[in-house]
N, CA, C and O atoms as a DFTB+ gen file, in Angstrom:
744 C
 N C O
     1  1       0.838      -1.188       0.000
     2  2       0.000       0.000       0.000
     3  2       0.880       1.247       0.000
     4  3       1.804       1.367       0.805
     5  1       0.589       2.154      -0.893
     6  2       1.343       3.404      -0.963
     7  2       0.993       4.301       0.214
     8  3      -0.144       4.319       0.686
     9  1       1.972       5.029       0.669
    10  2       1.755       5.997       1.743
    11  2       1.310       7.353       1.209
    12  3       1.077       8.278       1.986
    13  1       1.189       7.482      -0.135
    14  2       0.882       8.768      -0.745
    15  2      -0.224       8.631      -1.790
    16  3      -0.306       7.630      -2.501
    17  1      -1.058       9.641      -1.867
    18  2      -2.008       9.785      -2.960
    19  2      -1.682      11.115      -3.640
    20  3      -1.699      12.163      -2.994
    21  1      -1.388      11.077      -4.929
    22  2      -1.034      12.291      -5.668
    23  2      -2.290      12.819      -6.345
    24  3      -2.944      12.119      -7.117
    25  1      -2.614      14.083      -6.034
    26  2      -3.834      14.705      -6.552
    27  2      -3.471      15.881      -7.450
    28  3      -2.581      16.668      -7.127
    29  1      -4.161      15.995      -8.571
    30  2      -3.954      17.110      -9.494
    31  2      -4.667      18.357      -8.988
    32  3      -5.583      18.280      -8.169
    33  1      -4.229      19.507      -9.492
    34  2      -4.880      20.791      -9.212
    35  2      -5.356      21.357     -10.552
    36  3      -5.090      20.758     -11.595
    37  1      -6.044      22.482     -10.547
    38  2      -6.473      23.087     -11.814
    39  2      -5.324      23.570     -12.701
    40  3      -5.543      23.870     -13.874
    41  1      -4.109      23.651     -12.163
    42  2      -2.957      24.104     -12.940
    43  2      -2.116      22.883     -13.314
    44  3      -1.635      22.162     -12.440
    45  1      -1.943      22.657     -14.610
    46  2      -1.192      21.504     -15.112
    47  2       0.209      21.460     -14.511
    48  3       0.932      22.456     -14.507
    49  1       0.572      20.295     -14.006
    50  2       1.904      20.091     -13.440
    51  2       1.998      20.359     -11.948
    52  3       2.958      19.934     -11.304
    53  1       1.028      21.049     -11.396
    54  2       1.017      21.388      -9.970
    55  2       0.183      20.342      -9.244
    56  3      -0.973      20.109      -9.596
    57  1       0.776      19.706      -8.222
    58  2       0.082      18.619      -7.558
    59  2       0.185      18.708      -6.046
    60  3       1.048      19.388      -5.490
    61  1      -0.729      17.995      -5.406
    62  2      -0.757      17.901      -3.952
    63  2      -0.571      16.435      -3.594
    64  3      -1.203      15.552      -4.175
    65  1       0.295      16.198      -2.642
    66  2       0.517      14.842      -2.146
    67  2      -0.265      14.719      -0.840
    68  3      -0.019      15.461       0.111
    69  1      -1.190      13.796      -0.802
    70  2      -1.916      13.502       0.434
    71  2      -1.208      12.340       1.105
    72  3      -1.209      11.218       0.598
    73  1      -0.602      12.625       2.259
    74  2       0.125      11.590       2.979
    75  2      -0.859      10.755       3.799
    76  3      -1.765      11.299       4.430
    77  1      -0.679       9.443       3.789
    78  2      -1.565       8.554       4.537
    79  2      -0.991       8.338       5.926
    80  3       0.172       7.970       6.086
    81  1      -1.816       8.570       6.908
    82  2      -1.436       8.463       8.308
    83  2      -1.634       7.023       8.785
    84  3      -2.648       6.388       8.494
    85  1      -0.658       6.535       9.511
    86  2      -0.776       5.234      10.168
    87  2      -0.714       5.518      11.665
    88  3       0.217       6.174      12.132
    89  1      -1.684       5.035      12.412
    90  2      -1.707       5.332      13.831
    91  2      -2.323       4.237      14.663
    92  3      -3.001       3.340      14.162
    93  1      -2.066       4.338      15.942
    94  2      -2.686       3.477      16.933
    95  2      -2.761       4.246      18.242
    96  3      -2.606       5.467      18.249
    97  1      -2.994       3.555      19.342
    98  2      -3.164       4.218      20.631
    99  2      -1.924       4.992      21.091
   100  3      -2.031       5.842      21.975
   101  1      -0.752       4.717      20.510
   102  2       0.480       5.401      20.901
   103  2       0.679       6.718      20.188
   104  3       1.362       7.610      20.691
   105  1       0.072       6.843      18.996
   106  2       0.278       8.041      18.185
   107  2       0.191       7.682      16.718
   108  3      -0.596       6.821      16.325
   109  1       1.004       8.347      15.907
   110  2       0.887       8.129      14.459
   111  2       2.227       8.323      13.757
   112  3       3.192       8.839      14.321
   113  1       2.238       7.884      12.495
   114  2       3.388       8.029      11.631
   115  2       2.882       8.537      10.284
   116  3       1.891       8.037       9.752
   117  1       3.569       9.528       9.747
   118  2       3.280      10.037       8.410
   119  2       4.608      10.140       7.679
   120  3       5.519      10.830       8.137
   121  1       4.722       9.466       6.561
   122  2       5.953       9.503       5.775
   123  2       5.989      10.819       5.007
   124  3       5.025      11.154       4.320
   125  1       7.087      11.572       5.112
   126  2       7.222      12.839       4.399
   127  2       7.746      12.652       2.986
   128  3       7.382      13.407       2.085
   129  1       8.597      11.654       2.783
   130  2       9.214      11.478       1.471
   131  2       9.621      10.027       1.298
   132  3      10.105       9.383       2.229
   133  1       9.415       9.523       0.084
   134  2       9.925       8.212      -0.311
   135  2      10.220       8.305      -1.798
   136  3       9.301       8.389      -2.612
   137  1      11.481       8.291      -2.148
   138  2      11.885       8.452      -3.541
   139  2      11.198       7.434      -4.449
   140  3      10.731       7.782      -5.534
   141  1      11.137       6.196      -4.013
   142  2      10.532       5.144      -4.826
   143  2       9.045       5.403      -5.072
   144  3       8.587       5.334      -6.212
   145  1       8.301       5.697      -4.031
   146  2       6.859       5.907      -4.186
   147  2       6.518       7.205      -4.905
   148  3       5.484       7.294      -5.568
   149  1       7.374       8.208      -4.780
   150  2       7.101       9.503      -5.418
   151  2       7.806       9.655      -6.765
   152  3       7.762      10.729      -7.366
   153  1       8.450       8.599      -7.241
   154  2       9.158       8.678      -8.515
   155  2       8.278       9.162      -9.662
   156  3       8.757       9.941     -10.486
   157  1       7.001       8.740      -9.763
   158  2       6.165       9.263     -10.849
   159  2       6.028      10.791     -10.833
   160  3       5.808      11.405     -11.877
   161  1       6.153      11.384      -9.686
   162  2       6.046      12.841      -9.522
   163  2       7.408      13.521      -9.636
   164  3       7.530      14.550     -10.300
   165  1       8.410      12.968      -9.009
   166  2       9.739      13.571      -8.918
   167  2      10.591      13.259     -10.146
   168  3      11.415      14.076     -10.557
   169  1      10.393      12.093     -10.722
   170  2      11.221      11.680     -11.847
   171  2      12.660      11.461     -11.409
   172  3      12.912      10.874     -10.356
   173  1      13.601      11.931     -12.215
   174  2      15.022      11.743     -11.921
   175  2      15.613      12.874     -11.087
   176  3      16.816      12.879     -10.826
   177  1      14.797      13.823     -10.670
   178  2      15.290      14.903      -9.807
   179  2      15.798      14.315      -8.486
   180  3      15.349      13.258      -8.043
   181  1      16.735      15.021      -7.879
   182  2      17.280      14.627      -6.579
   183  2      16.976      15.716      -5.560
   184  3      17.051      16.905      -5.869
   185  1      16.636      15.307      -4.360
   186  2      16.484      16.283      -3.278
   187  2      17.898      16.692      -2.871
   188  3      18.695      15.853      -2.450
   189  1      18.207      17.991      -3.000
   190  2      19.564      18.469      -2.733
   191  2      19.649      19.404      -1.533
   192  3      20.741      19.688      -1.041
   193  1      18.506      19.879      -1.063
   194  2      18.515      20.818       0.060
   195  2      17.201      20.675       0.812
   196  3      16.144      20.534       0.196
   197  1      17.258      20.711       2.135
   198  2      16.061      20.681       2.978
   199  2      16.128      21.878       3.914
   200  3      17.113      22.071       4.627
   201  1      15.062      22.681       3.903
   202  2      14.988      23.859       4.759
   203  2      13.827      23.740       5.731
   204  3      12.776      23.189       5.402
   205  1      14.030      24.259       6.922
   206  2      13.004      24.298       7.961
   207  2      12.725      25.767       8.258
   208  3      13.656      26.544       8.468
   209  1      11.460      26.148       8.276
   210  2      11.106      27.558       8.453
   211  2      10.097      27.709       9.584
   212  3       9.163      26.916       9.709
   213  1      10.292      28.723      10.393
   214  2       9.357      29.092      11.456
   215  2       8.878      30.510      11.197
   216  3       9.687      31.412      10.979
   217  1       7.580      30.707      11.220
   218  2       6.987      32.038      11.135
   219  2       6.126      32.193      12.379
   220  3       5.169      31.444      12.579
   221  1       6.469      33.170      13.215
   222  2       5.883      33.267      14.546
   223  2       4.484      33.867      14.579
   224  3       3.682      33.511      15.443
   225  1       4.179      34.763      13.660
   226  2       2.947      35.539      13.799
   227  2       1.885      35.182      12.762
   228  3       2.177      35.065      11.572
   229  1       0.666      35.013      13.225
   230  2      -0.486      34.785      12.361
   231  2      -0.655      35.960      11.400
   232  3      -0.464      37.113      11.788
   233  1      -1.012      35.670      10.150
   234  2      -1.319      36.635       9.076
   235  2      -0.081      37.197       8.382
   236  3      -0.212      38.039       7.493
   237  1       1.115      36.755       8.764
   238  2       2.335      37.177       8.062
   239  2       2.380      36.492       6.701
   240  3       1.872      35.384       6.531
   241  1       2.998      37.172       5.731
   242  2       3.155      36.606       4.391
   243  2       4.632      36.519       4.050
   244  3       5.401      37.449       4.295
   245  1       5.013      35.384       3.482
   246  2       6.349      35.182       2.921
   247  2       6.172      34.891       1.437
   248  3       5.331      34.077       1.056
   249  1       6.962      35.553       0.601
   250  2       6.906      35.261      -0.829
   251  2       6.493      36.468      -1.636
   252  3       6.152      37.521      -1.097
   253  1       6.532      36.293      -2.907
   254  2       6.455      35.122      -3.761
   255  2       7.839      34.884      -4.389
   256  3       8.333      35.726      -5.138
   257  1       8.455      33.748      -4.084
   258  2       9.842      33.463      -4.441
   259  2       9.955      32.387      -5.521
   260  3       9.108      31.502      -5.639
   261  1      11.034      32.493      -6.305
   262  2      11.388      31.468      -7.282
   263  2      12.853      31.624      -7.635
   264  3      13.487      32.611      -7.262
   265  1      13.397      30.644      -8.359
   266  2      14.753      30.723      -8.898
   267  2      14.684      30.589     -10.417
   268  3      13.950      29.758     -10.953
   269  1      15.470      31.431     -11.099
   270  2      15.546      31.376     -12.552
   271  2      16.362      30.163     -12.997
   272  3      17.272      29.733     -12.290
   273  1      16.034      29.606     -14.183
   274  2      16.861      28.551     -14.761
   275  2      18.275      29.077     -14.995
   276  3      18.423      30.269     -15.265
   277  1      19.274      28.291     -14.910
   278  2      19.236      26.840     -14.784
   279  2      19.154      26.354     -13.341
   280  3      19.362      25.169     -13.083
   281  1      18.859      27.237     -12.403
   282  2      18.793      26.868     -10.991
   283  2      17.356      26.711     -10.506
   284  3      17.110      26.629      -9.303
   285  1      16.401      26.667     -11.444
   286  2      15.007      26.464     -11.061
   287  2      14.894      25.166     -10.268
   288  3      15.669      24.231     -10.469
   289  1      13.930      25.123      -9.377
   290  2      13.825      23.992      -8.458
   291  2      12.392      23.530      -8.317
   292  3      11.450      24.312      -8.436
   293  1      12.249      22.255      -8.064
   294  2      10.983      21.716      -7.593
   295  2      11.035      21.787      -6.074
   296  3      12.079      21.546      -5.467
   297  1       9.885      22.124      -5.458
   298  2       9.804      22.172      -4.001
   299  2       8.690      21.254      -3.531
   300  3       7.624      21.190      -4.144
   301  1       8.937      20.559      -2.462
   302  2       7.900      19.824      -1.743
   303  2       7.745      20.532      -0.403
   304  3       8.667      20.535       0.412
   305  1       6.575      21.132      -0.175
   306  2       6.353      21.972       0.999
   307  2       5.336      21.301       1.920
   308  3       4.243      20.931       1.493
   309  1       5.711      21.152       3.182
   310  2       4.872      20.502       4.187
   311  2       4.812      21.371       5.433
   312  3       5.826      21.923       5.860
   313  1       3.629      21.493       6.013
   314  2       3.459      22.226       7.272
   315  2       3.551      21.230       8.425
   316  3       2.777      20.275       8.490
   317  1       4.492      21.452       9.327
   318  2       4.701      20.565      10.472
   319  2       3.976      21.034      11.726
   320  3       3.657      20.231      12.604
   321  1       3.715      22.349      11.807
   322  2       2.999      22.902      12.964
   323  2       2.214      24.110      12.490
   324  3       2.718      24.918      11.709
   325  1       0.991      24.235      12.957
   326  2       0.154      25.364      12.591
   327  2      -0.589      25.112      11.292
   328  3      -0.834      23.972      10.898
   329  1      -0.946      26.236      10.624
   330  2      -1.718      26.159       9.397
   331  2      -1.365      27.340       8.509
   332  3      -1.257      28.470       8.985
   333  1      -1.183      27.078       7.207
   334  2      -0.834      28.137       6.260
   335  2      -1.706      28.052       5.008
   336  3      -2.194      26.987       4.631
   337  1      -1.881      29.207       4.385
   338  2      -2.511      29.354       3.072
   339  2      -1.340      29.409       2.106
   340  3      -0.701      30.451       1.961
   341  1      -1.056      28.293       1.443
   342  2       0.141      28.142       0.619
   343  2      -0.229      28.421      -0.837
   344  3      -1.166      27.822      -1.364
   345  1       0.502      29.326      -1.487
   346  2       0.111      29.846      -2.799
   347  2       1.249      29.694      -3.800
   348  3       2.420      29.879      -3.469
   349  1       0.876      29.352      -5.042
   350  2       1.826      29.361      -6.143
   351  2       1.245      30.162      -7.299
   352  3       0.031      30.226      -7.490
   353  1       2.149      30.774      -8.065
   354  2       1.781      31.515      -9.267
   355  2       2.530      30.883     -10.433
   356  3       3.742      30.678     -10.366
   357  1       1.806      30.579     -11.492
   358  2       2.375      29.957     -12.686
   359  2       3.143      31.012     -13.485
   360  3       2.548      31.963     -13.992
   361  1       4.459      30.845     -13.595
   362  2       5.315      31.786     -14.330
   363  2       5.794      31.215     -15.657
   364  3       6.640      31.821     -16.316
   365  1       5.277      30.072     -16.059
   366  2       5.689      29.430     -17.309
   367  2       5.055      30.194     -18.471
   368  3       3.841      30.136     -18.668
   369  1       5.867      30.901     -19.230
   370  2       5.349      31.811     -20.258
   371  2       4.494      31.126     -21.316
   372  3       3.651      31.773     -21.937
   373  1       4.693      29.833     -21.531
   374  2       3.922      29.121     -22.550
   375  2       2.743      28.345     -21.968
   376  3       2.136      27.534     -22.668
   377  1       2.415      28.580     -20.710
   378  2       1.352      27.850     -20.037
   379  2      -0.010      28.502     -20.274
   380  3      -0.117      29.726     -20.355
   381  1      -1.035      27.680     -20.382
   382  2      -2.409      28.186     -20.513
   383  2      -2.861      28.899     -19.246
   384  3      -3.809      29.684     -19.282
   385  1      -2.190      28.635     -18.123
   386  2      -2.549      29.281     -16.852
   387  2      -1.484      30.293     -16.413
   388  3      -1.351      30.583     -15.224
   389  1      -0.732      30.825     -17.373
   390  2       0.307      31.827     -17.081
   391  2      -0.261      32.943     -16.204
   392  3      -1.290      33.538     -16.526
   393  1       0.422      33.217     -15.098
   394  2       0.080      34.201     -14.066
   395  2      -1.168      33.837     -13.268
   396  3      -1.655      34.636     -12.470
   397  1      -1.683      32.626     -13.488
   398  2      -2.750      32.140     -12.626
   399  2      -2.168      31.645     -11.312
   400  3      -0.999      31.266     -11.242
   401  1      -2.986      31.651     -10.281
   402  2      -2.508      31.175      -8.983
   403  2      -3.434      30.100      -8.429
   404  3      -4.607      30.004      -8.791
   405  1      -2.861      29.299      -7.541
   406  2      -3.614      28.261      -6.857
   407  2      -3.101      28.194      -5.426
   408  3      -1.907      28.357      -5.174
   409  1      -4.007      27.956      -4.500
   410  2      -3.637      27.867      -3.084
   411  2      -4.177      26.578      -2.475
   412  3      -5.199      26.041      -2.904
   413  1      -3.470      26.110      -1.478
   414  2      -3.882      24.956      -0.676
   415  2      -3.670      25.317       0.789
   416  3      -2.710      26.003       1.139
   417  1      -4.569      24.850       1.628
   418  2      -4.348      24.949       3.074
   419  2      -3.457      23.770       3.455
   420  3      -3.809      22.612       3.232
   421  1      -2.305      24.082       4.030
   422  2      -1.416      23.059       4.570
   423  2      -1.439      23.206       6.082
   424  3      -1.332      24.316       6.604
   425  1      -1.579      22.100       6.780
   426  2      -1.583      22.162       8.240
   427  2      -0.951      20.906       8.812
   428  3      -0.727      19.917       8.113
   429  1      -0.673      20.977      10.094
   430  2      -0.114      19.808      10.775
   431  2      -1.166      18.716      10.904
   432  3      -0.834      17.583      11.251
   433  1      -2.425      19.035      10.633
   434  2      -3.512      18.063      10.797
   435  2      -4.056      17.484       9.497
   436  3      -4.784      16.493       9.538
   437  1      -3.729      18.069       8.338
   438  2      -4.331      17.541       7.106
   439  2      -3.362      16.711       6.259
   440  3      -3.777      16.143       5.249
   441  1      -2.106      16.626       6.635
   442  2      -1.137      15.715       6.025
   443  2      -0.985      15.920       4.517
   444  3      -0.859      14.959       3.758
   445  1      -0.998      17.169       4.103
   446  2      -0.789      17.494       2.700
   447  2       0.614      18.035       2.487
   448  3       1.180      18.708       3.349
   449  1       1.161      17.726       1.324
   450  2       2.413      18.296       0.863
   451  2       2.148      18.892      -0.511
   452  3       1.575      18.237      -1.381
   453  1       2.571      20.142      -0.702
   454  2       2.398      20.811      -1.990
   455  2       3.620      20.484      -2.836
   456  3       4.747      20.761      -2.426
   457  1       3.410      19.895      -4.015
   458  2       4.493      19.555      -4.937
   459  2       4.532      20.622      -6.021
   460  3       3.699      20.630      -6.927
   461  1       5.510      21.529      -5.921
   462  2       5.583      22.720      -6.766
   463  2       6.736      22.551      -7.751
   464  3       7.901      22.586      -7.354
   465  1       6.419      22.370      -9.032
   466  2       7.492      22.174     -10.009
   467  2       8.203      23.477     -10.362
   468  3       7.813      24.562      -9.930
   469  1       9.242      23.336     -11.148
   470  2       9.969      24.477     -11.661
   471  2       8.993      25.362     -12.453
   472  3       8.053      24.868     -13.075
   473  1       9.237      26.673     -12.414
   474  2       8.409      27.584     -13.188
   475  2       7.274      28.220     -12.409
   476  3       6.381      28.826     -13.000
   477  1       7.298      28.090     -11.095
   478  2       6.264      28.682     -10.250
   479  2       6.906      29.555      -9.175
   480  3       7.977      29.235      -8.660
   481  1       6.240      30.659      -8.845
   482  2       6.605      31.444      -7.665
   483  2       5.809      30.867      -6.492
   484  3       4.687      30.393      -6.666
   485  1       6.396      30.913      -5.312
   486  2       5.770      30.312      -4.132
   487  2       5.789      31.272      -2.951
   488  3       6.746      32.021      -2.754
   489  1       4.724      31.236      -2.180
   490  2       4.651      31.995      -0.938
   491  2       3.523      31.442      -0.074
   492  3       2.805      30.526      -0.475
   493  1       3.380      32.015       1.118
   494  2       2.299      31.566       1.994
   495  2       1.937      32.647       2.999
   496  3       2.704      33.576       3.254
   497  1       0.733      32.495       3.565
   498  2       0.291      33.328       4.683
   499  2      -0.012      32.399       5.850
   500  3      -0.671      31.373       5.683
   501  1       0.470      32.762       7.026
   502  2       0.201      31.963       8.209
   503  2      -1.239      32.205       8.669
   504  3      -1.700      33.344       8.734
   505  1      -1.925      31.130       8.980
   506  2      -3.300      31.211       9.473
   507  2      -3.370      30.982      10.974
   508  3      -4.442      31.025      11.577
   509  1      -2.203      30.737      11.566
   510  2      -2.089      30.580      13.011
   511  2      -0.699      31.067      13.416
   512  3       0.170      31.252      12.563
   513  1      -0.493      31.269      14.693
   514  2       0.829      31.628      15.201
   515  2       1.741      30.401      15.164
   516  3       1.271      29.263      15.140
   517  1       3.033      30.647      15.159
   518  2       4.053      29.609      15.292
   519  2       3.911      28.482      14.263
   520  3       3.750      27.313      14.613
   521  1       3.975      28.861      13.014
   522  2       3.900      27.881      11.920
   523  2       5.297      27.411      11.552
   524  3       6.222      28.212      11.412
   525  1       5.436      26.102      11.398
   526  2       6.697      25.512      10.959
   527  2       6.467      24.755       9.661
   528  3       5.538      23.956       9.537
   529  1       7.335      25.027       8.702
   530  2       7.274      24.339       7.416
   531  2       8.610      23.698       7.125
   532  3       9.656      24.164       7.576
   533  1       8.558      22.618       6.361
   534  2       9.770      21.983       5.864
   535  2       9.674      21.966       4.346
   536  3       8.638      21.620       3.778
   537  1      10.778      22.348       3.696
   538  2      10.870      22.412       2.235
   539  2      11.931      21.420       1.783
   540  3      13.050      21.427       2.296
   541  1      11.587      20.576       0.834
   542  2      12.563      19.725       0.157
   543  2      12.767      20.337      -1.229
   544  3      11.804      20.535      -1.969
   545  1      14.010      20.633      -1.577
   546  2      14.346      21.320      -2.831
   547  2      15.163      20.409      -3.737
   548  3      15.976      19.610      -3.272
   549  1      14.931      20.545      -5.046
   550  2      15.722      19.770      -6.015
   551  2      16.906      20.571      -6.551
   552  3      17.631      20.088      -7.421
   553  1      17.111      21.773      -6.052
   554  2      18.292      22.574      -6.406
   555  2      18.673      23.394      -5.187
   556  3      17.810      23.822      -4.421
   557  1      19.951      23.609      -5.015
   558  2      20.425      24.437      -3.912
   559  2      20.119      25.906      -4.195
   560  3      20.033      26.325      -5.350
   561  1      19.958      26.668      -3.140
   562  2      19.694      28.103      -3.270
   563  2      20.876      28.791      -3.939
   564  3      22.025      28.602      -3.539
   565  1      20.585      29.592      -4.960
   566  2      21.598      30.370      -5.675
   567  2      21.184      31.842      -5.616
   568  3      20.258      32.237      -6.325
   569  1      21.839      32.664      -4.793
   570  2      21.439      34.070      -4.677
   571  2      21.361      34.796      -6.015
   572  3      20.489      35.645      -6.203
   573  1      22.255      34.479      -6.945
   574  2      22.255      35.170      -8.238
   575  2      21.060      34.783      -9.108
   576  3      20.749      35.487     -10.069
   577  1      20.385      33.677      -8.791
   578  2      19.246      33.207      -9.579
   579  2      17.909      33.510      -8.905
   580  3      16.850      33.125      -9.400
   581  1      17.973      34.204      -7.773
   582  2      16.759      34.494      -7.008
   583  2      15.837      35.450      -7.754
   584  3      16.286      36.425      -8.357
   585  1      14.562      35.160      -7.703
   586  2      13.553      36.045      -8.259
   587  2      12.366      36.111      -7.319
   588  3      12.216      35.281      -6.423
   589  1      11.528      37.105      -7.536
   590  2      10.332      37.229      -6.717
   591  2       9.333      38.170      -7.335
   592  3       9.668      38.997      -8.182
   593  1       8.110      38.033      -6.900
   594  2       7.014      38.907      -7.310
   595  2       6.371      39.496      -6.069
   596  3       6.410      38.892      -4.997
   597  1       5.783      40.665      -6.210
   598  2       5.063      41.280      -5.105
   599  2       3.809      40.462      -4.819
   600  3       2.978      40.270      -5.706
   601  1       3.670      39.985      -3.600
   602  2       2.519      39.173      -3.202
   603  2       1.206      39.945      -3.282
   604  3       0.131      39.346      -3.264
   605  1       1.288      41.263      -3.371
   606  2       0.082      42.102      -3.454
   607  2      -0.149      42.650      -4.858
   608  3      -0.956      43.561      -5.038
   609  1       0.542      42.111      -5.844
   610  2       0.412      42.580      -7.218
   611  2      -1.032      42.408      -7.696
   612  3      -1.535      41.286      -7.736
   613  1      -1.706      43.508      -8.059
   614  2      -3.105      43.393      -8.507
   615  2      -3.257      42.627      -9.821
   616  3      -4.331      42.095     -10.101
   617  1      -2.200      42.565     -10.626
   618  2      -2.283      41.811     -11.884
   619  2      -2.399      40.309     -11.629
   620  3      -2.928      39.573     -12.463
   621  1      -1.910      39.863     -10.488
   622  2      -2.025      38.451     -10.115
   623  2      -3.295      38.248      -9.288
   624  3      -4.038      37.291      -9.504
   625  1      -3.537      39.147      -8.349
   626  2      -4.789      39.148      -7.599
   627  2      -4.963      38.016      -6.612
   628  3      -6.050      37.447      -6.510
   629  1      -3.913      37.679      -5.881
   630  2      -4.047      36.636      -4.858
   631  2      -5.027      37.117      -3.799
   632  3      -4.916      38.235      -3.296
   633  1      -5.968      36.279      -3.473
   634  2      -7.002      36.589      -2.483
   635  2      -6.546      36.065      -1.116
   636  3      -6.969      34.998      -0.671
   637  1      -5.676      36.839      -0.465
   638  2      -5.156      36.434       0.841
   639  2      -6.310      36.388       1.837
   640  3      -7.122      37.313       1.867
   641  1      -6.406      35.345       2.649
   642  2      -7.567      35.187       3.533
   643  2      -7.608      36.144       4.725
   644  3      -8.684      36.430       5.249
   645  1      -6.445      36.642       5.157
   646  2      -6.381      37.536       6.316
   647  2      -5.722      38.853       5.920
   648  3      -4.963      38.911       4.953
   649  1      -6.014      39.894       6.663
   650  2      -5.291      41.148       6.486
   651  2      -3.831      40.893       6.857
   652  3      -3.538      40.388       7.941
   653  1      -2.925      41.243       5.957
   654  2      -1.510      40.929       6.144
   655  2      -0.922      41.787       7.269
   656  3      -1.082      43.007       7.282
   657  1      -0.243      41.130       8.208
   658  2       0.361      41.839       9.337
   659  2       1.830      42.163       9.106
   660  3       2.307      43.220       9.520
   661  1       2.550      41.259       8.446
   662  2       3.991      41.463       8.255
   663  2       4.442      40.865       6.942
   664  3       3.959      39.819       6.510
   665  1       5.407      41.574       6.302
   666  2       6.162      41.074       5.158
   667  2       7.567      41.607       5.309
   668  3       7.762      42.685       5.870
   669  1       8.542      40.881       4.826
   670  2       9.921      41.355       4.913
   671  2      10.121      42.519       3.953
   672  3       9.365      42.682       2.995
   673  1      11.140      43.324       4.213
   674  2      11.450      44.429       3.302
   675  2      11.850      43.887       1.934
   676  3      11.537      44.499       0.913
   677  1      12.534      42.753       1.901
   678  2      12.903      42.130       0.628
   679  2      11.655      41.765      -0.174
   680  3      11.575      42.053      -1.368
   681  1      10.687      41.135       0.479
   682  2       9.464      40.731      -0.219
   683  2       8.649      41.937      -0.687
   684  3       8.023      41.894      -1.746
   685  1       8.658      42.994       0.093
   686  2       7.930      44.205      -0.302
   687  2       8.577      44.914      -1.486
   688  3       7.914      45.668      -2.197
   689  1       9.858      44.677      -1.697
   690  2      10.587      45.341      -2.789
   691  2      10.445      44.623      -4.128
   692  3      10.828      45.175      -5.159
   693  1       9.906      43.409      -4.136
   694  2       9.734      42.705      -5.406
   695  2       8.770      43.472      -6.301
   696  3       7.824      44.089      -5.812
   697  1       9.005      43.436      -7.611
   698  2       8.181      44.218      -8.533
   699  2       6.851      43.545      -8.859
   700  3       6.666      42.345      -8.659
   701  1       5.938      44.363      -9.367
   702  2       4.729      43.829      -9.988
   703  2       5.129      43.261     -11.341
   704  3       6.186      43.606     -11.867
   705  1       4.297      42.396     -11.909
   706  2       4.671      41.756     -13.160
   707  2       4.737      42.736     -14.320
   708  3       5.632      42.615     -15.156
   709  1       3.840      43.692     -14.407
   710  2       3.879      44.675     -15.483
   711  2       3.504      44.079     -16.825
   712  3       3.500      42.858     -16.980
   713  1       3.190      44.917     -17.794
   714  2       2.721      44.429     -19.095
   715  2       3.794      43.718     -19.922
   716  3       3.457      42.974     -20.842
   717  1       5.045      43.923     -19.625
   718  2       6.127      43.300     -20.407
   719  2       6.716      42.055     -19.759
   720  3       7.705      41.508     -20.248
   721  1       6.110      41.600     -18.654
   722  2       6.630      40.411     -17.963
   723  2       6.414      39.179     -18.833
   724  3       5.279      38.824     -19.150
   725  1       7.498      38.539     -19.211
   726  2       7.431      37.408     -20.141
   727  2       7.454      36.061     -19.439
   728  3       7.382      35.022     -20.096
   729  1       7.554      36.061     -18.122
   730  2       7.619      34.799     -17.406
   731  2       8.993      34.183     -17.497
   732  3       9.975      34.866     -17.789
   733  1       9.060      32.896     -17.246
   734  2      10.331      32.180     -17.326
   735  2      10.150      30.939     -18.187
   736  3       9.064      30.363     -18.253
   737  1      11.220      30.544     -18.837
   738  2      11.211      29.340     -19.648
   739  2      12.042      28.298     -18.958
   740  3      12.958      28.615     -18.200
   741  1      11.725      27.076     -19.217
   742  2      12.442      25.964     -18.571
   743  2      13.453      25.355     -19.488
   744  3      14.143      24.410     -19.106
């Protein structure tokens, strides 16, 4: 029996992994990653970096971040504590959903992992205090390849569920897409 169910979203290539919980009177076990079982999703990519993130305050927003090719990365994002509104924006210039966005609620209780392929910007808003996330990346962070979009860009129109309390100065400095934004190619 597989420990994962891979579910499609309205955006081609963007998927959600529903982790299957095994439990008894002592507690439970949820597998975060298994290369063999997730091979249909991951392919020949390798997990090269794992990051752990804590965001202390409810309604804070992080993002929208991405890396330009050739350092583009697939991310597997899981919430270990709390609850977040996790959002991606399709930056693939040849995609039918170019600049479209999709969000999933990730929480420590719903056992979902967002599988975000290359070509998407990613960010989230905390829906509770003290949220912890773990990111599995298929490419190491490259400062020279870093990109981002303003999470409040009206051209994208993300419908954040809460009034935003905090954003970093770096995230606030990211540009709006503008009429000449061509996206990224893979």
